[in-house]
VMD Tcl script that draws the C-alpha trace (Angstrom):
set ca {
  {131.35 169.79 132.49}
  {129.71 167.91 135.32}
  {130.63 167.62 138.97}
  {129.71 169.37 142.23}
  {130.30 173.11 142.60}
  {131.66 174.46 145.88}
  {130.14 177.92 146.53}
  {131.29 180.37 149.23}
  {128.52 182.85 150.11}
  {129.77 185.88 152.08}
  {127.13 188.11 153.76}
  {127.21 189.91 157.10}
  {123.54 188.95 157.65}
  {123.69 185.33 158.84}
  {119.95 184.79 158.43}
  {120.00 185.90 154.81}
  {123.19 183.95 154.15}
  {121.62 180.74 155.43}
  {118.38 181.39 153.54}
  {120.24 182.05 150.30}
  {122.32 178.89 150.78}
  {119.21 176.79 151.25}
  {117.53 178.16 148.13}
  {120.63 177.88 146.01}
  {121.17 174.22 146.90}
  {117.48 173.62 146.20}
  {117.71 175.28 142.76}
  {120.98 173.71 141.75}
  {121.54 170.10 142.79}
  {125.23 170.44 141.94}
  {125.72 173.39 144.30}
  {127.26 172.94 147.75}
  {127.01 176.31 149.56}
  {129.21 177.35 152.44}
  {128.32 180.60 154.28}
  {130.65 183.10 155.89}
  {129.71 186.37 157.63}
  {133.29 187.70 157.89}
  {135.07 188.76 154.68}
  {138.44 188.27 156.41}
  {137.55 184.67 157.25}
  {136.28 184.12 153.70}
  {139.80 184.45 152.29}
  {141.09 181.28 153.99}
  {139.08 178.73 151.90}
  {139.94 180.76 148.80}
  {143.63 180.42 149.56}
  {143.20 176.70 150.13}
  {141.45 176.30 146.79}
  {138.42 174.77 148.47}
  {135.82 176.81 146.51}
  {134.82 177.10 142.85}
  {132.87 180.36 143.15}
  {132.55 183.27 145.59}
  {129.17 185.07 146.03}
  {129.43 188.25 148.10}
  {127.29 191.10 149.43}
  {128.66 194.61 148.93}
  {127.88 196.54 152.13}
  {129.73 194.79 154.96}
  {131.39 196.35 158.02}
  {134.90 194.88 157.77}
  {135.37 195.35 154.05}
  {132.91 195.89 151.23}
  {132.34 193.54 148.30}
  {134.72 195.40 145.98}
  {137.54 195.21 148.52}
  {136.85 191.49 149.04}
  {136.89 191.01 145.25}
  {140.30 192.67 145.03}
  {141.58 190.50 147.89}
  {140.27 187.33 146.22}
  {141.86 188.33 142.91}
  {145.17 188.68 144.70}
  {144.88 185.05 145.81}
  {143.18 183.48 142.76}
  {142.88 185.70 139.75}
  {140.54 183.55 137.67}
  {138.03 182.22 140.25}
  {134.41 183.28 139.49}
  {133.25 186.10 141.76}
  {129.55 187.17 141.75}
  {128.62 190.43 143.50}
  {125.11 189.83 144.96}
  {124.04 193.09 146.65}
  {120.86 194.84 147.77}
  {122.21 198.35 147.15}
  {123.21 198.38 143.54}
  {124.24 201.38 141.53}
  {125.97 202.16 138.30}
  {128.99 203.36 140.24}
  {129.31 200.12 142.19}
  {128.76 198.07 139.03}
  {131.47 200.03 137.24}
  {133.92 199.57 140.11}
  {133.10 195.86 140.20}
  {133.75 195.42 136.52}
  {137.00 197.31 136.82}
  {138.05 195.05 139.71}
  {137.36 191.96 137.60}
  {133.98 190.80 138.86}
  {132.57 187.80 137.01}
  {128.89 188.79 137.37}
  {126.81 191.41 139.08}
  {123.35 190.68 140.43}
  {121.09 192.87 142.57}
  {119.06 191.36 145.37}
  {115.29 191.39 144.83}
  {112.24 190.05 146.61}
  {110.91 186.55 145.94}
  {112.63 183.25 145.22}
  {113.15 183.72 141.48}
  {116.33 185.60 142.21}
  {117.90 182.41 143.59}
  {117.05 180.54 140.42}
  {118.79 183.25 138.44}
  {121.73 183.33 140.84}
  {122.14 179.56 140.71}
  {122.13 179.67 136.93}
  {124.71 182.50 136.89}
  {126.96 180.56 139.29}
  {126.79 177.35 137.22}
  {127.51 179.19 133.98}
  {130.43 181.09 135.50}
  {131.98 177.95 136.97}
  {131.54 176.03 133.71}
  {133.32 178.79 131.82}
  {136.02 178.89 134.48}
  {136.55 175.16 134.37}
  {136.56 175.12 130.58}
  {139.16 177.87 130.50}
  {141.30 176.01 133.02}
  {141.02 172.82 130.97}
  {142.04 174.71 127.87}
  {144.96 176.30 129.67}
  {146.07 172.95 131.06}
  {145.82 171.42 127.62}
  {147.74 174.30 126.13}
  {150.46 173.98 128.75}
  {150.67 170.24 128.21}
  {150.83 170.73 124.46}
  {153.54 173.36 124.81}
  {155.44 171.14 127.22}
  {155.25 168.24 124.81}
  {155.73 170.33 121.70}
  {158.77 172.27 122.87}
  {160.29 169.89 125.40}
  {160.88 166.83 123.28}
  {163.87 165.62 121.32}
  {161.55 164.74 118.44}
  {161.11 167.12 115.53}
  {157.43 168.15 115.67}
  {155.28 170.63 113.78}
  {151.74 171.63 112.84}
  {150.54 171.93 109.27}
  {147.49 173.02 107.43}
  {145.97 170.15 105.46}
  {147.66 171.55 102.35}
  {151.07 171.15 104.02}
  {151.69 174.76 105.01}
  {153.79 175.02 108.17}
  {151.92 176.54 111.11}
  {154.34 175.66 113.90}
  {157.69 173.96 114.38}
  {159.09 172.98 117.75}
  {162.47 173.95 119.16}
  {164.06 170.58 118.39}
  {163.20 170.89 114.69}
  {164.31 174.52 114.49}
  {167.60 173.89 116.28}
  {168.42 170.93 114.05}
  {168.17 173.09 110.95}
  {169.62 176.18 112.71}
  {166.64 178.28 111.68}
  {163.96 180.52 113.23}
  {160.21 179.96 113.48}
  {159.39 182.98 111.32}
  {161.66 181.66 108.57}
  {159.63 178.49 108.10}
  {156.03 179.31 109.10}
  {153.92 179.78 106.00}
  {156.11 177.65 103.74}
  {155.18 174.19 102.46}
  {156.75 171.45 104.55}
  {158.79 170.03 101.67}
  {160.41 173.43 101.08}
  {161.63 173.58 104.68}
  {165.41 173.60 105.35}
  {165.29 169.99 106.57}
  {164.58 168.69 103.07}
  {166.26 171.20 100.78}
  {169.46 169.20 100.13}
  {167.80 165.88 99.37}
  {165.34 165.35 96.50}
  {164.33 162.01 98.01}
  {163.55 163.64 101.35}
  {161.48 166.38 99.65}
  {159.50 163.76 97.80}
  {158.87 161.88 101.04}
  {157.59 165.09 102.66}
  {155.18 165.63 99.75}
  {153.97 162.03 99.91}
  {153.53 162.31 103.68}
  {151.35 165.41 103.40}
  {149.27 163.85 100.63}
  {148.70 160.64 102.59}
  {147.79 162.44 105.84}
  {145.49 164.88 104.04}
  {143.57 161.81 102.87}
  {143.30 160.56 106.43}
  {146.19 158.05 106.38}
  {149.24 157.84 108.58}
  {152.47 158.17 106.62}
  {155.75 156.81 108.00}
  {159.16 156.38 106.42}
  {162.86 156.38 107.32}
  {164.56 159.24 105.49}
  {167.88 161.07 105.50}
  {167.65 164.81 106.23}
  {170.33 167.44 106.63}
  {170.91 169.80 109.51}
  {173.56 172.12 110.80}
  {175.60 169.18 112.14}
  {175.25 167.02 109.06}
  {173.00 164.23 107.90}
  {170.67 162.31 110.20}
  {168.52 159.25 109.68}
  {164.99 160.13 110.82}
  {161.89 158.09 111.52}
  {159.60 160.53 109.69}
  {155.79 160.50 109.95}
  {152.80 162.69 109.12}
  {149.49 161.96 110.81}
  {146.12 163.61 110.38}
  {144.06 165.37 113.07}
  {140.30 165.20 112.46}
  {137.27 166.94 113.93}
  {134.10 165.29 115.15}
  {132.84 164.97 111.57}
  {136.02 163.14 110.54}
  {137.36 166.02 108.50}
  {141.13 166.52 108.47}
  {141.77 169.90 110.07}
  {145.49 169.66 110.90}
  {148.55 167.59 110.05}
  {151.27 166.74 112.55}
  {154.68 165.97 111.06}
  {157.14 164.28 113.39}
  {160.73 163.15 113.05}
  {162.72 161.04 115.47}
  {166.49 161.03 114.99}
  {167.40 157.33 114.84}
  {170.94 157.77 113.51}
  {172.49 156.52 116.73}
  {169.93 153.72 116.94}
  {170.70 152.68 113.38}
  {174.42 152.76 114.14}
  {173.87 150.64 117.25}
  {171.73 148.22 115.29}
  {174.38 148.03 112.58}
  {177.07 147.42 115.19}
  {174.87 144.82 116.86}
  {174.25 143.15 113.53}
  {177.98 143.06 112.85}
  {178.49 141.42 116.22}
  {175.67 139.01 115.47}
  {177.25 138.11 112.13}
  {180.60 137.55 113.82}
  {178.91 135.40 116.43}
  {176.99 133.52 113.74}
  {180.24 132.94 111.86}
  {181.75 131.46 115.02}
  {178.56 129.64 115.98}
  {178.19 128.06 112.53}
  {181.90 127.25 112.11}
  {182.01 123.55 111.15}
  {185.42 123.25 112.80}
  {184.29 124.46 116.23}
  {182.03 123.03 118.91}
  {180.09 126.06 120.17}
  {177.54 126.53 122.94}
  {175.71 129.58 124.30}
  {175.01 129.59 128.04}
  {173.26 131.69 130.63}
  {175.63 133.04 133.32}
  {174.49 130.20 135.61}
  {175.50 127.61 133.03}
  {172.07 126.82 131.60}
  {172.29 125.86 127.92}
  {170.68 128.39 125.56}
  {171.82 126.86 122.27}
  {174.50 124.62 120.74}
  {175.70 124.41 117.17}
  {175.38 121.49 114.77}
  {179.06 120.65 115.03}
  {178.77 120.05 118.77}
  {175.61 117.99 118.26}
  {177.51 115.80 115.80}
  {179.62 114.43 118.65}
  {176.70 113.25 120.82}
  {173.55 111.25 120.24}
  {171.04 113.82 121.50}
  {168.71 116.46 120.01}
  {169.12 120.20 120.56}
  {165.68 120.38 122.22}
  {166.81 117.88 124.85}
  {169.82 120.03 125.73}
  {168.38 123.54 125.87}
  {167.54 124.46 129.45}
  {169.83 121.83 131.00}
  {172.95 122.61 133.05}
  {175.97 122.53 130.75}
  {177.97 120.47 133.24}
  {175.40 117.67 132.90}
  {175.53 117.61 129.09}
  {176.77 114.39 127.43}
  {180.06 115.95 126.30}
  {181.33 115.65 129.86}
  {182.21 112.54 131.81}
  {181.85 112.49 135.59}
  {185.50 113.37 136.11}
  {185.02 116.74 134.35}
  {181.66 117.93 135.75}
  {183.03 119.71 138.83}
  {185.72 121.41 136.74}
  {183.10 122.57 134.21}
  {181.04 124.20 136.97}
  {184.17 126.02 138.14}
  {184.93 127.25 134.61}
  {181.37 128.57 134.31}
  {181.64 130.44 137.63}
  {184.90 132.04 136.56}
  {183.48 133.10 133.19}
  {180.36 134.51 134.90}
  {182.72 136.67 136.98}
  {184.17 138.09 133.75}
  {187.22 135.83 133.36}
  {188.35 134.41 130.00}
  {188.86 130.71 130.75}
  {190.96 128.35 128.62}
  {190.64 124.59 129.03}
  {191.45 121.26 127.44}
  {189.46 118.09 127.86}
  {188.55 114.71 126.41}
  {184.95 114.38 125.16}
  {183.26 111.01 124.72}
  {181.60 110.43 121.34}
  {178.39 108.59 120.49}
  {180.36 105.78 118.80}
  {182.11 104.90 122.04}
  {185.33 106.72 121.20}
  {186.70 110.01 122.42}
  {188.17 113.24 121.08}
  {190.63 115.67 122.56}
  {189.57 119.33 122.50}
  {191.00 122.70 123.42}
  {188.53 125.49 124.15}
  {187.46 128.60 126.02}
  {184.66 129.90 128.22}
  {184.25 133.55 127.12}
  {181.93 135.98 128.95}
  {179.69 138.33 126.94}
  {179.27 141.48 129.04}
  {176.94 144.46 129.04}
  {177.87 148.12 129.39}
  {178.34 147.65 133.14}
  {180.75 144.75 132.63}
  {178.30 142.14 133.93}
  {178.21 138.82 132.11}
  {174.93 138.37 130.24}
  {175.93 135.22 128.33}
  {178.82 132.77 128.18}
  {180.12 131.49 124.84}
  {181.84 128.10 125.02}
  {183.89 127.11 121.98}
  {186.22 124.17 121.48}
  {188.32 122.76 118.66}
  {188.83 119.06 118.06}
  {192.60 118.62 118.25}
  {192.59 114.82 118.14}
  {194.30 114.73 114.76}
  {196.89 117.24 115.92}
  {197.45 115.19 119.05}
  {197.83 112.09 116.90}
  {200.37 113.82 114.69}
  {202.16 115.14 117.76}
  {202.39 111.64 119.23}
  {203.53 110.32 115.87}
  {206.18 113.03 115.69}
  {207.29 112.21 119.22}
  {207.58 108.54 118.28}
  {209.58 109.43 115.18}
  {211.76 111.71 117.26}
  {212.41 108.89 119.73}
  {213.11 106.50 116.89}
  {215.50 108.98 115.29}
  {217.17 109.48 118.63}
  {217.59 105.72 119.06}
  {218.87 105.44 115.49}
  {221.37 108.25 116.06}
  {222.46 106.51 119.22}
  {223.02 103.32 117.20}
  {224.95 105.32 114.61}
  {227.12 106.75 117.38}
  {227.64 103.21 118.68}
  {228.55 101.98 115.18}
  {231.03 104.82 114.79}
  {232.65 103.86 118.10}
  {232.91 100.21 117.05}
  {234.34 101.07 113.65}
  {236.88 103.42 115.22}
  {237.93 100.68 117.61}
  {237.97 97.85 115.03}
  {239.91 99.91 112.49}
  {242.81 100.21 114.89}
  {243.72 96.49 114.40}
  {243.88 96.27 110.60}
  {245.37 99.75 110.28}
  {248.11 98.83 112.73}
  {248.70 95.60 110.76}
  {249.04 97.53 107.51}
  {251.62 99.87 109.05}
  {253.57 97.05 110.67}
  {253.68 94.83 107.60}
  {254.71 97.68 105.32}
  {257.52 98.63 107.71}
  {258.73 94.99 107.65}
  {258.51 94.86 103.88}
  {260.68 97.97 103.62}
  {263.17 96.58 106.08}
  {263.41 93.04 104.68}
  {262.26 93.37 101.12}
  {260.02 90.30 101.52}
  {256.80 90.60 99.48}
  {254.96 88.28 101.85}
  {254.50 91.23 104.20}
  {252.96 93.29 101.41}
  {250.43 90.51 100.84}
  {249.51 90.58 104.49}
  {249.12 94.36 104.31}
  {246.88 93.99 101.26}
  {244.64 91.54 103.11}
  {244.41 93.94 106.03}
  {243.34 96.71 103.66}
  {240.69 94.38 102.29}
  {239.39 94.01 105.80}
  {239.22 97.78 106.09}
  {237.24 97.90 102.87}
  {234.99 95.13 104.12}
  {234.37 97.12 107.27}
  {233.43 100.17 105.23}
  {230.97 98.17 103.19}
  {229.53 96.57 106.30}
  {229.06 99.98 107.89}
  {227.32 101.41 104.82}
  {225.08 98.36 104.56}
  {224.14 98.55 108.22}
  {223.32 102.27 108.11}
  {221.20 101.83 105.00}
  {219.26 98.79 106.15}
  {216.11 100.59 107.14}
  {215.87 102.30 103.76}
  {217.11 99.89 101.15}
  {214.41 97.28 101.51}
  {211.82 98.66 99.11}
  {211.02 96.55 96.04}
  {210.13 93.00 96.99}
  {210.10 90.37 94.25}
  {210.72 86.68 93.67}
  {214.44 85.91 93.99}
  {215.86 82.66 92.55}
  {218.21 81.28 95.22}
  {220.66 79.54 92.86}
  {221.16 82.50 90.53}
  {221.40 84.95 93.42}
  {223.97 82.89 95.33}
  {226.16 82.51 92.24}
  {226.54 86.31 92.01}
  {227.40 86.43 95.72}
  {230.05 83.69 95.41}
  {231.68 85.44 92.48}
  {231.75 88.79 94.31}
  {233.37 87.26 97.40}
  {236.12 85.46 95.37}
  {236.68 82.68 97.93}
  {239.62 80.27 97.88}
  {239.55 77.80 95.00}
  {239.04 74.91 97.38}
  {235.86 76.44 98.87}
  {232.52 75.04 97.63}
  {228.77 75.59 97.94}
  {225.45 73.87 97.36}
  {222.15 75.71 96.66}
  {218.59 74.37 96.57}
  {216.38 74.96 93.59}
  {214.01 77.35 95.28}
  {212.95 81.01 95.46}
  {211.95 83.62 98.07}
  {210.07 86.93 98.05}
  {212.65 89.57 98.99}
  {214.48 92.74 98.07}
  {217.16 91.15 95.84}
  {219.89 93.73 96.52}
  {219.39 93.59 100.28}
  {219.33 89.78 100.31}
  {222.53 89.76 98.26}
  {224.29 91.92 100.88}
  {223.03 89.60 103.60}
  {224.48 86.55 101.83}
  {227.78 88.32 101.18}
  {228.13 88.90 104.92}
  {227.38 85.32 105.98}
  {229.61 83.85 103.23}
  {232.43 86.21 104.14}
  {231.92 85.24 107.76}
  {232.20 81.52 106.84}
  {235.40 82.09 104.88}
  {236.97 84.23 107.58}
  {236.11 81.80 110.36}
  {236.68 78.53 108.43}
  {239.39 76.86 106.31}
  {240.18 77.56 102.69}
  {238.18 74.48 101.71}
  {235.11 75.73 103.51}
  {231.78 74.26 102.36}
  {228.44 76.10 102.61}
  {224.81 75.30 101.87}
  {221.96 77.69 101.00}
  {218.35 76.68 100.50}
  {214.75 76.72 101.64}
  {212.87 75.02 104.46}
  {209.23 74.93 105.55}
  {209.35 78.38 107.28}
  {211.76 80.29 105.06}
  {215.41 80.05 103.95}
  {218.56 78.77 105.65}
  {222.33 79.06 105.36}
  {224.92 76.74 106.98}
  {228.65 76.00 106.76}
  {231.16 73.49 107.99}
  {233.14 75.99 110.04}
  {233.78 76.07 113.78}
  {230.15 77.09 114.52}
  {228.95 79.57 117.15}
  {228.90 78.57 120.79}
  {225.42 78.73 122.40}
  {226.55 81.35 124.91}
  {227.51 83.70 122.04}
  {224.39 83.33 119.94}
  {222.45 86.08 121.76}
  {225.26 88.54 121.07}
  {226.27 87.66 117.51}
  {224.14 90.39 115.94}
  {225.30 93.12 118.32}
  {227.38 95.75 116.46}
  {231.10 95.28 117.27}
  {230.71 91.76 118.68}
  {233.06 89.10 117.28}
  {233.94 85.50 118.25}
  {237.48 86.06 116.98}
  {240.20 88.12 118.54}
  {243.09 89.99 117.03}
  {243.32 91.50 113.62}
  {240.57 89.47 112.02}
  {237.76 90.30 114.44}
  {235.90 93.36 113.17}
  {232.34 92.27 114.22}
  {230.14 94.38 111.90}
  {228.90 91.92 109.22}
  {226.39 90.08 111.40}
  {224.91 93.38 112.63}
  {224.20 94.20 108.98}
  {222.59 90.76 108.53}
  {220.21 91.39 111.39}
  {219.25 94.83 110.09}
  {218.37 93.38 106.66}
  {216.30 90.63 108.28}
  {214.35 93.11 110.41}
  {213.84 95.44 107.46}
  {212.04 92.61 105.65}
  {209.94 91.85 108.70}
  {211.62 88.49 109.08}
  {213.21 86.69 112.03}
  {216.61 84.97 112.24}
  {217.60 82.05 114.41}
  {221.03 80.41 115.04}
  {221.46 76.64 115.43}
  {223.83 73.76 114.67}
  {224.20 72.90 111.00}
  {221.82 70.15 109.89}
  {224.10 68.47 107.31}
  {227.47 70.20 107.68}
  {229.53 70.57 110.81}
  {229.29 74.30 111.45}
  {226.63 76.92 112.15}
  {223.12 77.19 110.66}
  {221.16 80.44 110.22}
  {217.45 79.99 109.71}
  {215.59 83.05 108.39}
  {211.86 82.80 109.04}
  {210.06 84.64 106.22}
  {206.45 83.58 106.96}
}
mol new
graphics top color blue
foreach p $ca { graphics top sphere $p radius 0.5 }
foreach p [lrange $ca 0 end-1] q [lrange $ca 1 end] { graphics top cylinder $p $q radius 0.2 }
display resetview
């Protein structure tokens, strides 16, 4: 080893001490000599570890060289100590050796003695330093070997166990003496697993040939199985020969479990991230975009590379009215809050979609948010169905209200004919005149007409289904027969046709014909035909006053009073017209003297 050597020369003769120091430094360029005439004072630099070697005379007044040696050994037991005395004897030499002197040299005349002394000092210090280096290395090795959680050992090149550290021994619940001398693969760590034993053999073989061997294996210990990062590496000498093998094992069971758990989380996240039904984004806690999925990109005309690194609130999914709210949602999620939101996103085709979503923090072991996952579901179709359902509900409500209104009208209008039936039958019983029975029969016919009108009106929205070409003449003939008008009544029909639901159109005509007969004379005349915008019907009855025309189709409305006015037929007419998508207008008859209904079918 190189480096300066600090020498302390103790001699009660200051002149000799200085002379010796000068010669020593001249002989050894590495030597730095400090002189001291008092043995007591010489102990201070020794205590402070400022010297590498002590050279001392023997005969000194305060204490002799042997006593100084013993005092030095009490302070530093291994420091080189050379007894350099002019009065040597076998007795003194023996005492010096017993006290642990490093070297013994007798003073002589001439300068050659200083050359010898310098050489003895350098050799002693080199040995001392080498021993200290070895000791330090040994302590470091022991500290590493026995104070690590890794399983570590030493092997002969043939695989025989020379040492095993405490971690390895404790894992297998065994003692050093029980394993030293055995082949590695026969050690208790590998005995329950043929695969592990084979790995141990392969590791020794590879390392013996100068190669590092490394493999993950399962070994068994007192507490069960462990997954170990197992390796065997060679130790070579200066000639490159393998002289030792070092097997090591690091228990990675917990690491493997954490990795497996992390992978499960990653797979769950990937499943969410790649869900084609979700818009998903990954953000930094400050809202910077880390990644977005393909589904989210499908709603905007921008590449992923153009989005990563931008603030999420400035991304094209958000209009200006949402940006401030988005920043607030990010802040809340960064503070650990699970944030739910709903919004409207613009799309690249100029439209928009309604979404419902969340800002979910991803936290570390301390509960601090490390990422924010934003996910949203397009609920536009659900919203559309909801609105459709609401419209249907409102329509049903309005329809039920109309049904309630119809029921009220029918209840009211039935009172007249029912009262007539009762009155006429009472008169017939009292007088025996059959004329009253006839009147009662007609009243019952009105009741039946009302029932049919009610059924037709309630069914209007559903009965118009099959539309086909209807011949007006043939259709009207069946209506006329069904009504059974007075013999003096007459009709005229154009030779024409119309696209309609035949059954529904028949009920419409029955109502207007019945209305003409009820409001006209027995010799009523009616016309039915086509005009440039649809079909028409007119009669020669009293007509409908202009002030009543806006109310004719209202359920319960009638232009007649008393027992004949039941007011439901025209409401049924209007329902059938609307069900076809037609329009109906009321005017003066064009050729006859009564009312004209024009039904616009175009």
